[in-house]
N, C-alpha and C positions, 0 to 999 in steps of 0.2 A: 614474506610471501603469504598470500591469503590461503587459508586452509578451508577446504569445502566441508560444510556441515549441512549439505543439502537435504539429507534425509530428515534431520531434526526440524529444520525450518520448513520444509515442504509440508510436514505433518501439521505444524503450527498454522501455516498459511491456509491449509485445507480447512482446518477448523474455523479460521477467521472468515473464510468465504461463505460460511453458512449465514443465513439471514440474521442481521443484527437487531437488537431491541429497537423498536421504532421510537422516533422522537417527533416532536412537533415540527412543522415546516420551518418556523423561525429558528428553533434550536439547531436544526440540521443544516440550515443554509448560512447562518450568521456565525462566523468564526472570528471573534474579536482579536485573537492572537495573530491570525493571518492578516487582518486589516492593520494592526499595529505595525507588523513587520513591513507592510507596504507603505507606511507613513514615514516620511523623512523630515529631518530638520535641515532647513536651508539658511545658510549664513552668507551674507555679503562681507567680504574682507578686503583689506588693502595692506600694503607694506609701508610702514612708516619710515622716517628718516634713518633710523638705526637698524633697519632690516627686520623689524618685528612684524608679525602678522597680527593685524588688529581687526576685531569684529566691529562692523559698523551698523548692520541691520540683521534681523533674525526673524524667521517665520517657519511655516510648515509647508509641506507638499505631499503629493501622493503619486506613487509609481503606477503608471497606467499601461505599461508594457514591459515584458520581461527583459527587453534589450535596453532599458534605462530611460524611457521617456517619463517625465515628471510634470504633473499638472499642479499649478500653484497660482497665487495672485501675481499680477504684473508688478505691483509695488514691492513684493517680496524678492523678485528676481532682477528688477531693473533699478539702476541708481536713481534716487530721487533727492530732493533738497534735504540736506542733513544726513545723507546716507552715501558716503564716499565708498567707491568699490572698484576693484580691478579684477576680481574673480569671485566665483560662486563655489562654496564648499557644500557638499552633500554628506550628511551623517545618517547612518542607518541604525535601526534597532537590532542589535545582535542578541541581546537577552531582554526579555520582557521585564519591565519594571526598573531597568537600569538606564543610565544615560546613553544617548546615541553615540556611535563611534564614527568620526569623520573618515570617509572612505574615498570620495571622488571629488573632482572638479566637474562643473557642468557649464553648458552654454545655452543661451536662449535661442530657440529655433523659431518660435512664433509667439506673438503677443497681441493683445488688444487692450490698450491702456484705458479706453472708455469703459469696457466691461471689467477691467482690472483682472484679466486672466492671462496666463502665459504658460508655455510648454518648454521645458528644459530637456536637454539631452546630456546624459553622463558621457564625458569625453576622455578624461584622464584620471589616473590614480594620483594620490597626493604626492607621490615621488615623481610625478610628471611623465609617467609612461602612458602611451595611448591605450585606450580601451577598445578591445574587439567586441563590438556590439553583439555580433552573432554568438559569442561565447558567454555572454551574460545570462544569468538565470535568476534575475531578481524577482522577489515576490511582487505581484501586481494585482490591481483590482479592475473590475469591469464597470463601465459607465451604465447607470440605470436610466430609466425613462422619468425625467423630472416632471413631465406633464401629468404623470399618474399620481403625484403626491397629493394627499388629502389633508384637510384640516384635522388637527389633533392626532395625526399619524405619529407613531413612535419612531424616533430617529436616534442613531448612535453617532456622536461627533468624536472625531479622533484628530489629534494634533499635538504639538509639543508645547507645553506650558512652562514659561519661564517663572521660577519661584518668585512669589510676591514679596516675601519678607527677607529670607536669607538670600541675598543677591549673589552669593558665591556658590550656592547649591546648584546641582546639575539639573538640567531639564530632563523630563521623561515623557514618553508618549502617554497622553492622558485620554481616557475614554469617558465621555459625558453623555448621559442619556437625557433626551429631551423630547419635545413634541413640536410639530409645525403649528404655529399660532396664527399664521395669516400669510397673505400674499400682497406684495406691493407692485402696483402697475407703474410703468414708466414709458414715455414716448419712445417709439421705434423698436421697443423690445416686447411690449404687450403686457397683458394682465399678470403675468408671472415673471416679471423682470427680477424680482427678489422673492425668496422664500424667507419667512420670518420665524423666529423662535424666541422663547423666553429663557432658554437654557443659559446658564452662566458660563460663557466661553471666554477665556482670557484672550487678549489681543494677539498673543504669540501663536494662537491656534489658527489665525488667519492664514488662508492658503491650504489648510488641511482638508479633511473630508467629512461629509455627512452621508450616512448609509441607511438604506431601508432594511427591512427584516430579512431580505434575501442577500444582504451583504454587497449590494451594488451602490455605486457612488451616485447620489442624486443631487448633491449640492456642494459648493465650495464656500465655507465660512469666510466672509469678506468684510473687513473694516480697515480703513487706512488711517494711519496717524497723520494729523494735519501737518503740512510742510510750511516752511517760511518763504516759499517762493513768491508770494504776492503780498501778504501782510505780515508784519513783524511782531505783532502783539498776540500771537497764537500760543497758548499754553500747550506744551507737549509733555507727555509722560515718558520717562525713559528709565533704563536700568543700567547700572554699572556692573557688568558681569565678568570683567577681565582686567587683569593688571596690564594696562596698555602703555604705561610710561616706565615700566621696569623698576619700580621702587619696592617691589615684592609685597604690595598690599593693594587691595581694591578700595578706593575711596573717591571723594569728590574730584580728585585731580585726574581721574581716568575717563576715557571716552564713555559717554552715556548713550547706550543703544536705544533708539526710539521704540516704545511699546505703546500701542494704542489702547483705548478702553475696551470694554467688553463687546464681543461680537453679538449682534442680534439679527443679522441678515446673511443670507446665502445667495450666491449666484447659482442659478439652476445649471445642472451639468449639460443640458442641451446646448448652451452657449459655447461649451468647450469642444464640442465634437469636431467642428471645422478646424480649430487650432491643432487638435491632436492629429487629425488626418493629414493636414498640411505638413506637420512635423514628421509623420511616418513616411510620407511621400518625398520629403525633403524638397518641397517646392516653395518658392518665394514669389509673391506677386510684385509686379512693377507697374506703376501708373504713370503714363505720360499722355495727358489728354490730347495734346497736339504736339507732335515732334518738332515742327519748325518754330514754335513760339517760345522764345526764351523767357518770357515774363511769367510762365507758370511757376507757382510757388506752393510749397507744402502747406497743409492746414496749420501746422505748428508755426510756420513763419508768418502766415496771415494773422493768426491770433496774437502773436507777439508784437506785430506792427500795428495792430488795430488801436485807434485812439480811445482813451478812457479806460477806466477800471471795469472789470466784469460786473454785470448788473442784472437784476431781475426786476420786472415791473409789470403793471397791468394784471394784477392777480384777481382771479374770479373762480367760482366753483361751478361744476357741471355734474349732472347725474349719470352721464354716459359719454362714450367716445365712439365716433363712427370709424369706418374702415380707413379713412384717410388721416386719422389722428386728430380730427377736429371735435369740439364739444357738440353733443346732440342738442342740449339746451342749457342755458345758464340759469342757475338757481341762487337764491339768497338765503333760503332756509330749507330744511329737509324734514320730512315726517319721521315719526318713530318707526323703527324697523328697517331703515334704509341700509343697504349693504353695498351700494355702488356710489362712491363719491370721489371726485377728482378735483385736484387743484391745478388750474391752468395759469400760465404766466409767460410773458415775453422775456427773452434773454438776449444779451448782447455782449460782445467782447470776451466770450468764454473760449475755452480750448479743452479738447479731450484730455482727461487725466487730472484736471483741476479738481479740488475737493469741495463738494457741496453737501449740505445736510438739511433734513427736514425734521423739525421738532413739532409734535402735535400736543397741545395742551388741552385737556378736557376739564373744565371748571378749574382752571389755573394749575392743574396737576399734570405732569408729563405722562403721556400715554404711549408706552413703547410699542404697543401693537400697531399703531398707525404711523409712528415715527420711522425715519430712516437715519441710521447712524452715519457718520462721515463716510462718504463713498465717492468714487470717481465719476466725473462728468463724462457723458458719451454723446452729447448732442451737437458738437461742433461749435462754430462761432456765434451764430445768432439764429433766431426763429421763435416758434411757438412750442412750448413744452408742457407736459402734464405729469403729475405723479399722484397716486391715489391707491385705492384698494377696492376689491369687489367681493371677496368671499365671506367676510365676517360682518356682522351687524354692528353698526355704530350705536353705542349706548346713548341715551338722551343726555344732553348737556350743551354747554357753551364751549365751542371749539375755537382754538386759535392755531393756525398753521404758520410756522415761522421758518423762513429760509435763511440759510447761512452759506457764505462762500469763504473757504479757507478759515473757518472759525469765526467770521465776522457776520453779525446779523445784518441782513440786507433788506428784507421785506417781510410783511405779514398780512394775513387776511383772517377774518372771523366768520363763523357760520353757526347757527343754532340748529340742533337736531332735537326733535320732539314734537308731540302733538299729532293731529291727523293731517292727511294730505288735503290741502285746500284747492278748490276749483277756481284758481286765479287765472287771468288771461296769460297766455304763453305762446311763444314762437319756438319752433324746434326744427331740427333736421334740414339745415340748409344744404341744397344740392345744386351743383353747377353742371352745365352740359351744352350740347349743340342741338338746335331745333331741326327736326326733319320737316318734310313738306306738309305734314299734318299739324305742325306747330307743337309736336310732342318733344319732350326733352330726351335725347339719346346721348350715347357716349358720355354718360354721367361720371362724375368723379371730381377731383380737385385739381385737374389740369385741363386747360382749354387751349385750343389753337389760337395763335395771335390773329386778332381781327379787330374790327371797330365795335363789336357788339359782345356783351356779356349776358348770357341767359342763366337765370337761377330760379329756384322754387323753394318754398318752405312750408311747413305744416303749422297751422294755428289752431288753438283750442281755447274755449271759454272767452272768446273776444266779444266786445260790445261795440255796436255801431256808435260812432261819435267819439271814440277814444283817439287820442293823439298818438301817432307812431311815426318813427323816423328811420331813414336809411343813411348810413355813412359808408362811403367807399374810400379805400386807401390804396395807394400804390407805394410800395417800399416805405411804409410808415408815414407817408405824406397824404393827408386828406385831400382827395381830388373831387369829391362830390358830396352834397348833402341834400336829402329830400325830406321835407316835412309834410305829413298828410294826416287826414282824418279817416279813421277806419270805417269801411262799409263793406258788407259782403258776408255777414253772418258770423256765427260763433265758432264753428268748427269746419275745417277743410284744408285745402292746399291752395297756395297763391303763387303766381309766377311773377318774376321781376325781370326787367330788361334795362341794362345800362349801355349807353352808346357814346361814341366820340365822333367829332366831325371828321370828314374825309381828309381834310388838310392838316389835321392834328391827330393821327391815329394812336391807338393804344400801343404801348410798348411791351415787349416781353419782360417778365419779371414776376415778383410776388405781389399779390393783391389781397385785400381783406374787405369783407362785408360785415358791418355791425347793424343789427336791428334792435331798436329800442321801442318799448311800450311806455308812453309818457317819458319819464327821465331815467328809466331803469333799463340797463342792458338785458336783453331777453335771449338773443342768439347771435353767434358770431362764427365765422368760418374763414379760413385762409385758402387761397388757391393760387395756382401758377399759370401764367400764359407762356407757352413755349411751343415751337414747331408750327406747322401749318395744317390746314384742314384738307383731308383727302378722303372723299366718300364718307363724310360724316364721322371720320375718325381723326385723331390727332397724330400727325407724323412728326417725330422729333429726330430720330436717328435713321439713317438710310445706309444702304450698301454695306451692311455688316458682314464681314468675311474673316477668314483666318489665313495666316501665313506662318511659315516656319522661320522666315528671316525678314529683316527690314533693312533696306539700304537707302539712306538719305530720305527716309519717310516713305519709300515706295516698297510695297510688299514684294517679296522675292522668295526663292526656294520653292517649297511646295505651297501652293495656294488652293484654297477650297475648304472642304469639310472632312476630308479623309487623309490621314497622314500615316506614314510608316512608324514603327516603334523605335526608330533611330534618331528622331528629332531631339534637339537640345533646348528648343524654345518653342512656345506657341503664342502667336500674336493674334489678338482680336482687334480688327481695324474697322473704323466706321467714320461716316460723315455726319454732320449735325446741322440743324438750322434753328435760328431764333431762340437761343438760350441765353438769358441775361447773365453776365458775370455775377457770381455770388449765389446763384440758384442752387439749392441742395441737389447734388448729383450722387447717385449710388451705383456702384458696380459690384456685381455678385457672381462669383465663380462656384459652380458645383461640379462634382465628378461622380458619374453613375448615380445621380440624384442625391448624393451626399453633400452636405454643406462643406465648403472649402474656405472661401474668403468672402467677406462683405465689408465694404468701406464706403462711408458717406463723407463727402467733402464738397465745398463750394465750387461751382464751375468757375474756372479761372482763364478760359480762353475767349477769343472773339465770339461774338454773337452767332455767327454762321461760319462754317469752314469745313475743311476736309482733312483726313489723315490722322485723326485721333487714334490712339492705340492703347491697349492694355496687354500685359505680357505675363505669362507664367514661365518662371525660370527655375528648372530643377537643378539639383546638385550635379547630376550627370545627365542621364537620358530621362525624358518625360515618361512616366509609367503609362502603360497601356490603360485606356479608359475612354469614357465619353465625357468630354469637358463642355459644360454649358456656360455661356456668359449671358448675364441679364443686365440691361442698362435701365436705370430707373430715374425719373425726375419727380421730385416731391413724393417719393414713396410709391409711384406707379410705374409698372414695367412698360417701357416704350421701345424696347428692342431686345431681341434674344436670338441666339443661334447656338448650335451644338457641333463640335468637332470630334471626330472619332480617331483615336490614336491606337494603332495596332488592331487588336481584336475588339476594341471598344469596351473592355471590361477590366476592372482592377484585378490584380492578382489576388486569389483567394486567401493567401497567407496573411494579407493585411487585416482580414476580419476574424482572425483567431480570437475566440472569446474565452473568458475564464469560466468555461463550462466543463463539467466532468465530475469526478468524485474526489473529495478531499480525503487524504490519508494523514492521520496523525496518531500519536500514541506516546507510550513511555517505555524506556529501556532501563531495566533494573539489574542490579547485581544478583546472580542466581543464589548466592548464599545469604546475603543480608536483606534482600528484597528492597534495597534502597536505590533510588534513581541514580543513574550515572551521568555526570555532566560531560559535555564535550564529545559525545559519540558522533561519528560521521555516518550519516544514513544516505546511501546513494541508490537512486532508481535509474537504471539505464533505459535508453530509448528502446521501443519494442523490437527494433532490428538487431539488437545486440544481446548476446548471452554473456554470462560471467567469463567464460573461457575466451571470448573474443575481446574483452575489455582491455584497452591499451592505455588507460588513464588519460585519454583525450577528452576535453570538455565537449567536443562535438558528438561524443557517444553518450553523453549524460542527459537524461530528461530533467532531473532535479537533484539537488543536494540540500540536506538539512542537518543541523547540529542541535543536539539536545541542550536544554537549559540546566540550571542548577538542580532541578528536580527530575532530570532525565526526560523531560517532555520535548517532543518535536512535532512539527507540522510541515508538510511539504508546501512550498509556495506556489507550485504549479499543480493543477488538478490532473488526475489520471483519466484517460479516455475509456469510456465504457466499451466492453468487448475486446480490449487489448490485453496482452500479457507483458509483464515487465520482469526484469531480473533485478535482484536486490543485493547490495553489499553493505554490511554493517561492520564498522571497525572502530575500536577504541584502544587507546594506549593502556597496556597492562591486561587486556582481555583477548580471548581467542576470537578472531573475526568469524562472521557468519555470512554465507552467501547462499543464494537460491535463484533458480530460474522458474518461470512459470507462475508468477504471482498474477493471476487473472482477475480482471475487473468484470463482473457480470454485467450484461446489457441492461438488466433491470435494477442494478444497484443504485440506491438513492444516496447512500453515504450520510454522514462521513464514516469512513472505516476507522475503527479504533484498534490499534495494535498494542499489545503488551508483550515485550520480548525480554528474555533473560539471557545475560551473557556470563560465561564462565571465565574466571581469572586464568591468565596465561601461566 
């Protein structure tokens, strides 16, 4: 039975409530031990023919909610080529500096293979007992704002490192300090698709966390080992870390677990927000563009059935990217001091999740600042892509950009950086649109209504009358028109272009391209899509967008409209469409209360015009209350949107519980020897419960911590300012201590450092 020593502890706690010595912001907010405890080791395993559990893949992850949601790389959690798996094991850090302890099995709740991110949920203990999520009190971290990251910012990287030399040694949670060395831009994601670092991060730390000085997660270290799914001559690094054949030794006859090279890139945490929220809400998206059409296929099936091997071609450089993802102008050389350089290229026969890589050589030496280590592809089957950087200056030199697919060199391009900017003739900023009655270009962008006329304009500088220039027009990579002309009209300004087709042979919906040449040199190029029809100078693609709670034979039923009760189990977004060519990039995006939820880009697979396409949100049980918005995009442009309100139209506040409050940590020592006591149980009850009310139910506990070998402990959950907590401290062989009324002051900055003495029993 617990013996109350409230008077003694109350006096100690009163003293501890006095102002603590101040620390710097970084010191007070960054608790590396807490972050290590929130870092897990993830192993994919399978059972072999003799019933032995064999490790096939290994990586790191981060707990992002106390009830067991874990953020990691998709390749760490999903079976890939060379990584056989039938279950996922989660190991926790029980003692800092020691090997993690396997505790749970987990399942994948949401994933994006293109971004290489996934969210897992702890589901069972290793003895196969179901886990009560509401009773879990796991240490977790809060996501930070990755858009606020700056060059040269100090970052702490945490993950599990598989020993490099002693392959039988245990992994431990490793902390590596480094800086942000740059940002890599990528089509569809933007200028911060990747955060770069020069820190030496082992491949097994992939899926772990990168933290700012406030202890918030701002990036996920990401590098993927090359698979043998497409090419067989890819070298893989692997480690034998387990006796998998039962001969009581670890040697070349055992399973070799793939381990990639060093990590030098991070996926920004903002990309994970939708995946985490979807997992919290337990919602799964379902896409069926047109219910009655049986020929609709997944992106994976389309890619697998596409003729030919994956390829990159038509490489060129640009100094900028416009809002539609097209180059502003094409360049063949760059002046000294340039900090915005993009490599553009066409791609075909790709699929999300395939591995590609960019190696940038400067004067024949690999430059990791501008290179991208092997990473997952996220652009779908075919189209125009770019990769580059904007924040850091390119040193002078001769650059070669080399692209790889699954470890095989595919294409390369060269550019020289150096010297002064030359006033050479140039074209830039191609823009498409519809002409109004004043012949002005309106409704501009890279999507036009289907018609017999294409209107465009572009900027020109430093031109000379008499120079030869050319226009090339393409439809689905097939050249359909060529115009050769002699320039007249001055040196600087803006010029309009018009292309038309005869009435009896009209232009078709689909993907088009315009290339502009000065002499024989490509000067500007841009892709655009023709889809939908023109309505009052705007392009109408999707119509009659509405919502329903049920769908029977493709017909909306149940509740129909934009307001729904909190008892629905499904939400359908239903719409009609016109003039969309099969294969056109189509994106659907769900948000809830303006928070990202799902975004998927896929080729359009239905007839050109039709009715009854639908998208569905399917919850595990009831759809949580909130405002759900669907956006439909063609070629990256929103062409349809609507919002449905479920219940009160706002997510439950509990979903947004943040890791804010005051950290409590400290040391518990023997009163006689003044030596730290290992294995002490430290319990903080929820504010509603006193020690006398405690019945040893986990629902009454705010947090539990255990001391390490030195008697140190740290709560995994922060304490709320202005609240009072009851405390129970118990250790075998010592008199327990209890106290009520441990109050956290409203202006407390923390962390609170406790030092408690226990008397032997």
